[in-house]
N, C-alpha and C positions, 0 to 999 in steps of 0.2 A: 665475455658473453656478448651475444648479439644485442641484447637489450640491457639497459641499466634500469633496474626496477627498484622503486622505493614506494613504501606505502605506510600509512600509519594505521595504527590501531588506536582510536581515540584515546589519547593518553592525557592524563591530567594530574592535577596537582593537589597537594594537601589543601584542605578547605579551611575557610575561616567563617564561622557562623556566629552571628550576633544573637544573644539570648536576652530578651527584655526582662524576663523574670530574675535572672541572675546579674543583669547589667554588666556583662563581661563578654569578652571574645574568647571562644574556645578553638584551639588548634585542632586540625584533623588528625586522624590516626595514621601513624607512619611507623611501621615495624620493619627495620632493615633485615633482621634475622629471618623473618618469614616473607619478606618482600611484599608487604601488604600496604597499598597506598589507596586511599579513598579521598575524593574531593567533592565538596558541595558548597557552592556559593550561589545564593539565589535559587533559581529553578533548576540549575544544572548540577547533576552529580556525575562525576567521572571516575571510572576505574580503568585500569589498563585494558585497551581494546573494547571499551564499552562506554556509552554515554546514556544517561538515564534522566527522564523527566517524570516527576510525580504529578498525577492528575490534580491533586489538592493544591499544588503550587501555581496552577494556571487559572487564575480568576477570570482571565479574558476568554476562556473557552467553557465556562460553566454552561450546562445545558446542551453541550455539543456531543460529538461522536469521537471515536478514536482518530479519525482523519483530522479533526480540528486540533487535537493535541499534536499530532505528528507534523503538521504544517509549520510549527514553530521550531522544530528541532534542526540542528545544523546539517547542512548538505542535503536537505529534503525539499522536494517540490511535490505537489499533489496532482493527481489526475482526476478527470471528470470535468464537467462544465464548470465555469467560474463560480466560486462560492459553494460548490458541491464537492467536498473532499472525499472522493470515492476510493482511491488507491494511491499507493506511495511510489514516488520516483526518487530513489536514493542515489546520490553521487552522480547526478546528471543524466541517468539512463531511465528507460521505460520500466513499467511495473513488473515485467517478466524477469528482471535482473535482481529482484529482492524477494527473499523468502520471509513470510510472516507466520509467526507461531503465536499460539495462545497458551499461556502458562508453560512455555517451553516445548509444546507439542504441536503437531500439525492440526489445523482446524478443519480444512476441507471446504470452508465456506468460500467458494471460488467463482470468479467470473470466467469469461471465455479465454482470458490470457493467463490463467492460473493465478491471477491476482486475488488476494483476500479482499472481500468486499467490506471495507472499513466503516462505511456509513451505517452498517447494521450492528455495530458494537457501540453501546452508549458510553460516554465518558464517565458517567456516574458509577459504572460498574468496574472501572479501571483503578488499580492501585498505582501502577507506574508502567511506562513504556521504555524499553531499552533498545539501543541499536548496537549490534556487534558486527564489526566490519571484517574481522578475520576469525570466524568461528572455528572451534576445535573439531576434531574428527568425530566426536560423538553426535554432532548435528548433521541432519540430512544434507546431501551435497548440493541441493538446489540453492540458488542465490549467489550469483557471481559477485554482486556488490555487497553481500552480507545478509544478515537476518535482522528482522524486527521482532522482538518478543513483547507481547502485550500480556501483562500480569494482572489478573483480575483480583478483586478484593476477596480475601479469605473470610474476614469478619469474625473469626473465633476470638473471643475475649476471655471472660471469666464466667462465673456462675450467674452473673446478672444478665438479664435480657436487655439488649441494646439495639438501637435502630435509628433510622432517620427517614424523613420525608421531605421532598422538595418539589417546587413547581415554578416554572418560568414561562412567560408569555412574551411574544414579540409583536412588532408593529406590522408584520407581514402575515398576520393571522395564524402564525405557528405557535406551538407550545411544546414544553417538555416537562414530564412529571416522573418522579421516581420514588420508590419505597423499598426499604430493606429492614430485615430483622436478623439478628444473630445472637447465638448463645453457645457457651462452652461449658458442659458439665464434666465430671471426672473422666468418663470414658466415651462421651458423645458430644459432638458439636455440630452446629448447622448454620447456614446462612441462606436466606431466601430473599430474592429481590425481584422487583418488577419495574420496568422502564417503558415509557410510551413517549414517542416523539412525532410531532407533525411539522412538516416543513413545506413551504411553497417556493418554487424556483421558477421565475419567469425569465425567458431568454429570447433575444432577437439576434438574428444572424443575417448579414448581407454578404453575398458572394458575387464577384465579378470575374468571369472567365473569358479571357481574350483568346480567340482562336486564330490559328494560322494554317495556311495550306501552301506547301512548297516555300515556306519562309515569308509568304505574303499575307498581310492581314485579311482575315476571312469572316469577321463578325464578332459579336460579343453576346454572351449569355449572362443575364443578371437574375439572381435569385434572392428573394426576400423571404425569410423564414421567421415565423413567430411560434414560440413554444411555451406552453403553460404546463408545469409539472408539479405534482404534489406527491409527498412521501408520507406514509403513516407506518412508523416502525413500532413494533412491540417486542419486548425481550423479557422472558421469565426464566429465572435461574434458581436452582436448588442445589446446594452442595453440602455434603455431610462428611464427618470424619468419625472413625471408630478406633478406640484403643483396644486391640484384640487381645494382646498379652504383653508381657514385658518386651519393650522395644519393638513391638509390632503394631503398625498403624495402617489403617485402610481408609480411603476416601472414595466417595461415589457421588456422582452429580448428574443432573439433567438440565439442559438448556433448550428452551423453545424460543424461536425467533420468527418474526413475520415482518415482511415489508410489502405494503400495498402501494404501488406506483401507478398513478393515473396521469397520462400525458395527452395533451391536445396540441397537434402540430398543423400549422397552415403554411403552405409553401406556394409562392407565386414565382413562376419561371417565365422570363421573356427573352427571346433570342432575336437578334438583328443580323442582317447580312453585312457584307463588307461596305456597302454604300449606306448603311444605317437604316435601311428600310426593313419593314416587318418580315420576319421569317417564321416564327413560331411563338406560341404563348399558351400557358396552361395554369390552372389553379388546382392544387393538390391538398387534400386534407387527410390527416392520419391520426385519428383517435386510437389510443393504445392503453391497454391495462395489463399490468404484471401483478401477480399475487404470490410472491415468494414466501415459502414456509420451510423451516428446518427444525429437526429434532436432533439433538446431540447428547449421547450418553457416554459417560466416562467412568472408569474405575482405576484407582491407583493403590499400590501396596508398597510399604517400606518396612524392612527389617534390619535392625542393627545388631551385629554380633559382638561377642566378647573380644575378638581380635580387632575390633574397630572397623571391620568390613561392613559394607552397606549393600543390601540387595534391594533393587527397586523394580517394580513391574507396573505397567500401565497399558490400558486398552481403551479405545474409544471408537464409537460408531456414529456416523452422520447420515441422516436421511434428509436430503435437500431437494425440494420440488420447486420448479420455476416455470409456471404456466404463463403464457402470454397470448393475448388476442389483439389483433390490429385490423381495422377497417380502412381501406384505401379508396379514395374517391378522386379520380383524375378527370378534370373537365378541360377540354381543349377550347381555345378562344380564337375568334376571328380577329382581323386587324382592327376592327372598330370596337372590340371588347365584348361582342355578343357571343353566346355559346355556339360551338361548332359540333353538332351532333350530340349523341348521348354520352354521358360520362362513362369512363371505364371504372367498374366497381370490382374490388377485390376484397377478400376476407382471408386473413392469415391467422392460423392457430398454431401454437408451438408449445411443446412440453419438454423441458429439460429435467431429468431426474438423476441425482447423484446418490450413489450408495458407496460410502467410503469407510474403510476400516484402517485403524492405525494401532500398532502394538510396539511397546518398548520393553526391553529387559536389560538391566544394567547392574554391574557389580563393581564396587570400588574397594580397594584395600591399601592401607598405608604399608610401605615397605621400609623399615628402618626409620630414621628420623627425618630424612630428606626427600623420600620418594613416595608418590601415590600412583598406583596403577588402577586404570579403569578400563573395563571392556564391556561390550554389550551387543545386542541384536536389535534391529529395527525392521518393522514391516509397514509399508504404505501401499494400500490397495485402493485404487481410484477406479470407479465404475460409473460411466456417464452414458445415458441414452437420450437421443434426440428424436422426438416425433414431430413432424412438420406437415402441415396441410395448407395448400393455397387454392382457394376457390375463386373463380371468375364468373361474373354474372353475364349471361347471354341475353341481350335485350330482345333478340328475335324470338327465342323460345320461352323467355321468362324464367329460365332455370339456372341455378348455380352449378357450375361445372368444376369439379375438383381436378387440379393438375398434378398434385403429388399425393402419394398414398398416405393414409392416416396411420398406417402401421409403422413399426420401428424403421426409421430412415437411416439412422447412423448410431453406432455404438462404439464406445471407447473403453478399453480395459487396460489398466497399467498397474502391474504388481512389482514393487521394488523390495528386495530383501537386502539387508546390509549388516555387515559385521565390522566392528571397529575396536581398536585398542589405543589407549593413550597412556603416556607416562609423564607425570609432572615432577620436576626436580627443583627443590628450593635449597639454596645454600648462601647464607650471608646476603650479599648484594645481588645475587643472581637467581632468576626464576626462568625455567625452560619447560615448555610443554610441547611434546612431540607425539604425533599419532598418525595412524593410517586407517583409512576406511575403504572397504570393498563393497560396491553396490552392484547388484545384478538385477536388471530390469527386463520384464516381459511385457510386450506391448501387442495388443490385438485391436484391429480396426475393421469394422464391418459397415458396408453401405450397399445394400441389395440393389438400389436403383442405379448405382454406378458400377455394379459388378465388382466391388472391391471387398476382398476378404484377405487381409494381410496379417501376418504375425511376424514378429521379430524380437530379438533380445540382444542386449549388450551389457557388458561389464565394464565398470569404471573403478580404477584405483585412485583414491583421493588422499594424498599425503598432506600433512599440516605441521607447521613448526612456528612457534613463537618464542621470543626471548626478551626478557626485561632486565636491564642493567641499572641499578641504582648508583648514580655517581656519588651522591650524598643524600642527606635528608630533604633537600630542596629541589633536586633535579634528577631526571633519569632518561634513558633512551629505551625505546621498544622497537623490536624488529619482528616482521611477520612474513611467512610464505605459506601458500596453500594452493590447492587445485580445487575448483568448484565448477558447477555446470548449470546450464539453462536448458530445460527440456522444451520441446515444441509446445506451443499453446494449444488448448483444445480446439479452438476455432481454426487455427492455422493448419490443423490436420484434416479438417472437414472438407471433403471434396465438392460439396454443393456449390453451385454458382449462385451468389447472392446479389440480386439486382434490386434490392429494396431501396437503396439510396439512389435517387434520380441522377446524381452527379458521378457515380462511380460503381463499377461492377467488381465484386470481390469473389475470390475463390481460394480455398485452402489447398494444401499440398500434402497428401498422405505419405510422401516419401522423405519428409524432413528428418534429419538427424539431430540429436542434441548438440548444442555448442558447449565448449568447455574453455576454461581460462586458467592460466597460471597467474596467481596474484602475489604481488610484492608490496611490502609496506615498511615505512620507517617513521618514527615520531620522536620528538624531543619535548620535554617539559621543564619549565622553570617556575618555581613557586617563591613568591615574596610574602611579606607579612600579611598584606591585605590585597594582594593582586596576583593573579596567575596568568600565564601565557603559554600556549603550546602550538607546535607546528606539526602537521602530518603531511607526508608525501606518499602517493600510491600510484601503482601501475597495474593495468590489467592487460594480459597478453591473450587475446581471444582467438579461438580456432573454430572452424566449421560454423562461422557466423550465420545466424538466421536473420534475414532482412527482407522486409516487404518491398517489392519492386512494382512501380507504377509504369504502365505503358499506355500508349494512345494510338488508336487506329486513324485511318484517313477521314473518318466521320466525326472525329474529336470525341469519341467515346473512351473513357478511362477504364483501365483494368488493373486490379491490384492482386498480386499473388506472392506469397513468401517462398524463399528458396535459401539453400545453403551456399555460402561463399567462403573464400579462402580464410579470411580472418579479419581482425581489426585490433586496434589498441585503444585504451582509455587511460589517461593519466591526469593527475590532479594534485592540488595542494590545498590544505585546509588550515586556516588560522582561527584559533579559538581562545577567548580570554574572558575572565570573570573578575569582578572587582567589587569590594565593599567600599564605596566612595565615602559614605557617612554612616552613622548608626541607623539612618532611616532610608538610605538610598543604595540599592544594589543594581549592578549592571552585568548582563551577560551578552556577549557579542561573538559573532562568527562570520567568516568570509571563506567561501570555497570557490576554486576556479578549476574548470575541467576542459580537456581537449581530447578529441578522438579522431581516428582516421581509419577508413576501411581499406584493407590491404588486398584489393581486388581490382583488376583493370576495368571492370564494368562500371566502377564508381568514380574513377579519376581522382582518387584521393579525397573524396567527400567524407564529411563527418557522419557518425551514426545518426540515424534519422530522428530519434527523439532526444538526443543529447542537448542539455542546456549548457550555456557557457559559464554561468556562475550562480551562486546563491549567497545572499547576505541576510543575516538576522540580527536584530537588536531587541533585547528584552530589558525593560527597566521596571523595577519594583520599588514602590514607595510605602513605607510603614509610617502612618500618620497618627497623631493623637486620637483619642476616643475610639481606638480599635478600627480605624479606617485603613484599608489597604487598596492601593491603586496600582494597576499594571498596564503598561503600554508595550505592544509588540509590533515591530516593524519588519516587514518581509519584502525582499527584493529578489525576484527570480529573473535571471538573465535570459537573453535570446537563445533560440535554437538555430545554430548556424548551418544546418544541412542545406545543400544546394537543391536537393529534391523537395524538401519541405521545411521552410524556415518559419520562425515565429519571433515576434518582438518581445522585449522584456515586459514584465508587469510588476506592480508593487501594490501593497495594501498595508493598512495599519489597523490593529484591533485594540480595543480598550476594555478593561475589566475593573470593576470596583466592588469591594465587599466590606460589610460593616457588621460586626458582631453585636448582638443585643441579648439581654436577659440570659446570659451564660450559654444557653443552648441554641440560640437563634442566629442566623446569618442572613443579612439582606444582600442580594446579588444584583448587579447591573452590568450589562455587557453591550458593547457596540462593535459589530463586525464591519470591517472596511469603512472606517470613519469617513474617508474622503470619497467613497463610492467610485473607486478608481480601477476596479477589475475589468479589463477589456482585453480580449485575445485577438491578436492580429497575425494572420498567417499568409504566407506566399508559397504556392505550389507550382513547381516547374515541371512540365511534361514535354514530350517530343514536339507536339503541335499546339501547345497552349501555355498560358500563364494564368494562374488563378489567385485572386486576392480575396481574403476572407476576414471579416470583422465580426466578432461575437461579443455581445454585451449581456451581462446578467446583473440583476439587482444585487449589489454587494452590501450596501449599508442597511443593516438590520439591527434594531434596538430591542434588547430583551431585558426584562426585569423579573425578579422573583424572590422567593424566600426558601431557606432550608432550616429544618428544625431537627436537632439531635435529641434522642431520649434514651 
């Protein structure tokens, strides 16, 4: 073969769990006949091709969001400004390479890059999060690097009414509160929960852009930016279940989410000539408000038959509105710092509306003793409309003049229909899952202002194969192969010219094709009595690569636009280990190393733009007397090596302490970024300039609170 491909499927080891109540160590379950292996030491639970973190095990992230949990998982880096964990970057690549599901289904709560907006999902509503690096054919084909499945609490218990309430406050004027109630009767159960989170994120950024003309120094542009940002998140969830008849169960739910974001941005830009004399100076202010709201409705049905066949049906609808208003004031300055003329005043209003529908239909049937057949249909209908208006104030007439129509500017419709079939074979030491998925996608783009009215469709066949070989009860090998894809981001297809950033002009490309990848994995695990260690190796062979290209004109104006290129590869190795060092001290550690290269002459062998070099995680849990628990989590995120845009490594350490009291109460204490070390440093290289950027965000935040169960 042209490529030697290996990759793992997070494989792990039989677990060793210490139980204080029984004062003994319990071995994990390992059944060679059915090839079932499960591993849990400390916070990490591992199954073949899957790694799982339970929210209740992460005391250091109490009062946080889904992003706060994910940042501690192996091979994960988070996107967003420092200490604002908005979206996931798995295995070294950007957010567009990972598919996020909620309860195993599409959520549709997406940003401009199709990324699921994780800071809108409260940690208190989460049961666990799992990463699946080589998903079977039953899962949607999106996610070249795998999928993240966020499983919410079901809450169904018994006839008793149960619930909890919690509240935490921090030294940055933020707080988090949650409340939940649940009950299960004979034929009816429900859970209702409400979460409210307030956060303040202060950010300062310094940018130095050194300009050249014909290879000769031509001056420097220095930008100082101060940003004050606040988030107010609300999340209300109601979920019910009904026992309809024998072996027939239905569930229905409603989720309401809101995020109010208020941002104040002040930007000072000063430009000097080649001889360091004054060239240009301005002050720019940008107050901005976003008031995002969504309603999600879901319905599920499950019927089990006498032949042990299982029929499942699910449908969900999401209505997601994202209005934004921004006022821009640009005041030119003279060399002596006095105002030069009237300020340029602009007012921007924008409305994004998503109407998304998802449907699932699945049937599984055991065949004989060793086989299980599964087949099904999937529907994903994404519908996004963008309305945008930009008004400029005319100082001569005293009138606001609108430059763009307030009517529908851009609409995006994407309907994907999929059929799949899988067969799982179990025999003694061997487990094989083989499947194929066929996806047919219809895409329609409309932009009246740009005279764009395009429709196109494409079909993808996505095979998948995994095999697990148990060598003995303490070690096994897992192999994986699959084909997955990455569809163009919403914003990348938008043809509008976006000049809102004073440093760069951006434009989408409606002619983008989806990129696809052939994925290969191999992993090995060895389990000892109180220690486990595994190694994973993976390779991604990417075709029709989507990459944003930055160009620069003779006036040192930067332009960014995405395009398709021949392809690229990503390869990596992951080392993961867990140990029960003493009865009171548990350790989980991981190290992941990544390399990539773009196989296109235009990039001269450069790495993928957002690829990080490595990640390292260390989690230590201490169970102390008097029901005290202490957790320390260390995170090291390696540099981004791309020549076009590089970034230095960063590290941070989080602390969590919990103390049970009066049976039902828990005291919680948390320190994020103990050493206040989160600083992003970037270098961007263009045709006629080099840009150095340093971004600082308040990282060290101290939170304390109480949780009460009843």
